[in-house]
C-alpha positions, 0 to 999 in steps of 0.5 A: 550112533543112533540108539537103535543101532547101538542096541544091536551092537550091545546085544552082539557084544553082550548076548543073552543067548547064542545059536551055532548054526551048522555045528557038526556031530563030531569035533573036527577042528575049527568049527561049531564044536570048537566054538561050543567047547570054548564057550563052555570053558569060558562059562558063558552064562547065556543059553546056547542053541545048536542047529543041525538038521541031521542030529537030534543031540550033539555033545549031550545037548539038544540040536534043533533042525533049523533057526525057525525051530528055536523057541526064541530069537537069539541075540547072536547067530554063529554060522558055520555052515558051508558057503553055499548055504549061508544066504538061505540061513541069513534069510531064515534069520531075517524071518525069525528076527535074528539080527546079529550074525557072525559068519565063520564060513569061508569060500567067498570073495577071498577065493578070487573066483567069480563064484566066490565073489557072487556068493559074497555079493548075495550075502551082502544083498540079503543082509542089507535087505533084511537089515542084518548086522553081519560080521564076516564072512571068513572070520572068527567074530567077536570076543568079549571077556566081560560078557564071557563071549569067548568062542575062541581066543585066550581063556581065561581072559582079563577084561580091560580097556583096549578094543581091537578090530582086525581082518585077521583071526590069528592076530586077534587071538594073539592080541587077546593073549597080550591083553590077558598076560600084560593085564591091560585086558580087552574090552571088545575084539572083533575079527571081521574078515572080508567085511561084506556088510559091517566094516571097520567104521561101523565098529568104530562108531560104536566103540567111540561111545563105549564106556569100556573102551579107552584105546583102539588097536586095529589091523586092517588090510583094506576098507570098503570106503576110505573116505568114510573110514578116515572121517570116522577115524579122525573123529574117534581118534580125538577122544580115544587114541587109535593104533593102526597096523596096515597089512599089505604095505609091500607088493608081496604083502598086497598080494597076500591080502587078495588071497586072505580077504579078497580085497585090494590093499591100496597104495601105502603112500595113500594110507600113510598120508591119510593116517597122518592127516587124521593124527592116527598112530601107525604101527608095523607089528603086533608087538608095536600095536600092543606096546603102544596101546599099553603106553596110552592106557597106563601113562599120563600125557608127557609134557615134552620129549626130554627123556631121562634114562636110568640103566647100567653099563657104559655101552648100553647107555650109549646105545640107549641114547642113540636109539632114543634120539633116532626115535625123536626123543631128546636125551639132555644133559643133567643140569643144576641140582639134579646133576649135583644130587645124582653126581653125589650118589653115583660113584665116580669109578664104574658109573657115570652121573650123566644122562643116561645114568649108568648106576649098576646099584639101581638094579638090585637096590630098590631104595637106591633106585627110588632116591634117584627117581625122586630127584628126576620126578621133581625136575621140570626139565625132564619129561619122561623116564626109561628104567632098565631092569635086570633079572637077579642072577649071578651072571650079572654079579647081583648080590646073593641077597633077597630079590628087591624086584617087588619093592621096586614095583611097589614104589613105581606103582605108587608114583606112576602118575607123576611122570610117564615111565616105562621099564625095559626087561630084556631077556634076550641072549638065547637063554630059555630060562632067562627069557622065561624069567624076563617075561614073568618080570615084565608081566608083574610090572605091566599088571602093576600099571607100569608098561614093560618092554622086552627091548629098548626100541619098543619102549622108546617107540611107545613113548615117542608115539604117545608124545606125538599123539598129544602134540598133535591133539594140542596143536589141533585144539589150538588151531580150532580155538584160534579159528573159533575166536577169530570167527567170533571177532569177525562177527562183531566187526561191521562189514565196512569197518569204518574208522577201525583200521586193519592194523587195529583189527589185527591187534584185537585178534592177536590179543585173543591167543589160546589159553595154555594147554591145561592139565585137565585137557591133557588127561589121557585114557585111564588104565 
């Protein structure tokens, strides 16, 4: 991205001043007053200008009649005016020198009418002509906890390393909650709606160079230029893992897309092929996006697919093994010293020293749990770990002793970079107290940098996707290495090899195999 373009995005996400254009005199739900109240709740440190031609004062603040009347050009204008007034507002922004504009207003192409489509085309024409960076229309706009640009979303919020691009304001709101309560935080989030001017590739170009972003989640219903999107996404995904949820993959969903953002969803098989070719991780729910992103942020890259599971209960162990195998993971039998040592720790009655290891004591005895995990951490034939946890309560026959959950968390925090490890804390069962306790326990694990999930399928899926990403990245690097080396060798060989026979050339090329995938190359995003 050119330095000038990058500067616009920087001022968009870290504005020193904001104008709310078309703010009403009284609060009436989603609109300028709603944004103003949230910016004040978030303690936005910059200046906020209010624009309403019929009011001299709003909420105790001075109101200006127009953008032209402002004492300075603002870094970001939030437009809440009715749709028909938006093109004139954009023209006035251009004259004032305001380049970054978020259009909250709806009433454009998403209506499915010729008038709405024409109005959106006018927005696009005016914006391109003036060089305006327009988010929307029909969207919630940017959300940046670090700069306290939070006109909507979770407040208070945690700044972090996950960026989220979305054509849905509601889903972006929800991801802001996931980011805060899991502790992984949000670097930047953008709800960009109809994408009349700026589309997902534009934001990706910026996020590729954003030092605060390590992983990128997306909810997309369509893109204006599919070829450009895949080209940019492929390049960005090599540096920063992307997790994409494509809306409108069914015929009913595609119909809803047309009425939401006024765009065509496109054939799902085309998306599937394109994303696979680009190596982009595909999700099919918000929980999958958040859970997979958390695994990318917190876990070291897995060396393989061989999984160790520590839980409790024979039926649960069988279920866990079945699910993990279906996800493409391996659940191998324990062998050698690992088998012997764990067999010596697990009683023969009521527990099983196989994989999964059914060891009920590990639920309430943190020291016992850590002794088993130490054995697994040292075993090079096991690559990943799933750890089942329970909330201490009489229902599960837990001893009436002190809760050792924090001791377990402290141990796992200290050892979390040794091998990829995720935790399952299942609070299902329709018990509202249990569900609340489980959510709080998951939050404690997540805030310690240990991915915690409400179900085994989500946990296994996250591990499988992280492994698949690094496998593809490794294969891609090896392929490029081979191409580069063979090209270099060919450049050294004369067009007519003369006495060097074809067999000898093949032997020379074969000797230039790629180096092993080093630990330095495998390092993933840090969370």
